[in-house]
C-alpha positions in Angstrom: -103.0 -12.9 -87.3 -105.0 -12.7 -84.0 -105.1 -16.6 -84.3 -101.3 -16.6 -84.6 -101.1 -14.4 -81.4 -103.6 -16.7 -79.1 -101.2 -19.8 -80.4 -98.0 -18.0 -79.3 -99.6 -17.0 -75.8 -100.7 -20.9 -75.6 -97.4 -22.2 -76.4 -95.4 -19.6 -73.9 -98.1 -20.7 -71.0 -97.3 -24.3 -71.7 -93.8 -23.7 -71.7 -94.0 -21.9 -68.7 -95.9 -24.4 -67.0 -93.6 -27.3 -68.1 -90.6 -25.2 -66.4 -92.5 -25.1 -63.2 -93.3 -29.0 -63.2 -89.7 -29.5 -63.8 -88.9 -27.3 -60.5 -91.4 -29.3 -58.5 -89.9 -32.6 -59.8 -86.4 -31.6 -58.8 -88.0 -30.3 -55.2 -89.3 -33.8 -54.8 -85.7 -35.5 -54.7 -85.2 -37.5 -51.7 -82.0 -36.6 -50.2 -79.8 -38.6 -47.6 -81.1 -36.9 -44.7 -84.6 -36.6 -45.5 -87.3 -35.7 -42.2 -90.9 -35.0 -41.6 -91.8 -30.9 -41.5 -92.5 -31.8 -37.9 -88.9 -33.2 -37.4 -87.3 -30.1 -38.8 -89.5 -27.7 -36.7 -88.5 -29.2 -33.8 -84.6 -29.5 -34.5 -84.4 -25.7 -36.2 -84.7 -22.6 -34.7 -87.5 -20.5 -36.3 -84.9 -18.8 -38.3 -83.0 -21.5 -39.2 -86.3 -23.3 -40.5 -87.5 -20.5 -42.2 -84.0 -20.2 -44.5 -83.2 -23.8 -44.9 -86.8 -25.3 -45.2 -88.6 -22.5 -46.8 -86.0 -21.0 -48.8 -86.1 -17.9 -46.8 -83.5 -15.0 -46.6 -82.1 -13.5 -43.1 -81.7 -9.7 -43.0 -78.5 -8.6 -44.4 -75.9 -7.6 -41.6 -77.4 -9.7 -39.0 -75.5 -13.1 -38.9 -72.3 -13.1 -36.4 -70.7 -15.3 -39.5 -70.9 -12.7 -41.6 -67.7 -11.0 -40.0 -66.1 -14.2 -38.8 -62.5 -14.6 -40.1 -61.5 -17.5 -38.1 -59.8 -20.9 -39.6 -62.0 -23.5 -40.0 -65.2 -25.2 -41.7 -68.6 -24.0 -42.3 -71.4 -26.8 -42.3 -75.0 -27.1 -43.2 -76.8 -26.0 -39.6 -79.7 -29.0 -40.4 -77.4 -31.8 -41.2 -73.5 -31.0 -40.4 -72.4 -31.5 -43.8 -69.2 -29.5 -44.4 -70.2 -26.8 -47.7 -67.6 -24.1 -47.3 -64.1 -23.6 -46.0 -62.7 -20.4 -44.2 -60.1 -20.1 -46.7 -62.5 -19.3 -49.6 -64.5 -16.6 -47.5 -64.4 -12.9 -48.4 -65.9 -10.0 -47.6 -68.7 -8.7 -50.1 -69.9 -6.2 -48.8 -73.5 -7.5 -49.2 -74.2 -8.3 -45.6 -74.2 -12.1 -45.9 -71.2 -14.5 -45.4 -69.7 -14.9 -48.9 -67.3 -17.7 -50.6 -65.8 -17.9 -53.9 -66.4 -21.5 -54.0 -68.1 -24.4 -52.4 -66.8 -27.9 -51.2 -67.3 -30.1 -54.4 -70.0 -32.4 -54.3 -71.5 -31.0 -51.2 -73.6 -28.6 -52.2 -76.1 -28.9 -55.2 -77.8 -26.3 -57.6 -81.1 -25.4 -59.2 -82.8 -22.2 -60.8 -84.8 -20.3 -58.9 -87.2 -17.8 -60.4 -88.8 -16.4 -57.2 -88.2 -12.9 -57.8 -89.2 -12.6 -61.4 -85.6 -14.0 -63.1 -83.3 -16.9 -62.9 -80.9 -17.0 -60.2 -78.9 -20.0 -59.5 -80.0 -21.2 -55.8 -77.6 -23.3 -53.7 -79.0 -26.5 -51.6 -77.1 -28.7 -49.1 -76.7 -31.8 -51.2 -77.4 -34.0 -48.0 -80.3 -32.6 -46.7 -81.7 -30.2 -49.4 -81.7 -27.3 -47.2 -81.6 -23.5 -49.1 -78.3 -22.0 -48.3 -78.3 -19.0 -50.8 -77.4 -17.9 -54.2 -74.4 -18.0 -56.3 -73.4 -15.1 -58.6 -70.8 -14.1 -61.1 -69.5 -11.3 -59.5 -67.0 -12.7 -57.0 -63.3 -11.9 -56.8 -61.7 -12.0 -60.4 -58.5 -13.4 -59.1 -59.9 -16.7 -58.1 -63.2 -17.9 -59.0 -65.3 -14.9 -60.2 -68.1 -16.4 -58.0 -69.7 -15.1 -55.0 -71.7 -17.5 -53.3 -73.9 -15.2 -51.1 -75.2 -17.7 -48.1 -77.3 -17.1 -45.2 -75.8 -17.1 -42.1 -78.5 -19.0 -40.5 -78.2 -22.0 -42.8 -74.7 -22.5 -41.4 -72.7 -23.6 -38.2 -69.0 -22.8 -38.0 -66.4 -25.5 -36.9 -63.1 -24.0 -35.8 -60.0 -25.9 -36.9 -58.3 -27.7 -33.9 -56.2 -25.5 -31.6 -58.5 -22.3 -32.1 -61.0 -21.4 -29.5 
């Protein structure tokens, strides 16, 4: 009986390690916009670097983009890739800019276990910058998704004719 328990524990550890190896391989992906760590640090603010390159999270209710309701496009703050449109933004009450969908093809997804359970992490498909996470508790009258995005990972470009 003890041998069976030890064997099961060994299998669990092996599977867990294999999952981590897969995650490391995913992180090794080469993106169309690739820079050295020193280049990213020089180009981004401290908060942008923390969020986009270290997968950090800004404090809730601190981004001016959280309550921005102007028409326009939200782009990756690291490389300028359009990632979300204003018409898909909604007030989730969470303190982070939230969208019910991404601009298809410009956002990639991976699984993040950093807080002890699986979450779907979102990355810019052009530079790999961490944007936030997507959850299944968004508006039921649209996609049902809530893309919970760090404002520090975004820049806003107003529609032409807007100030």
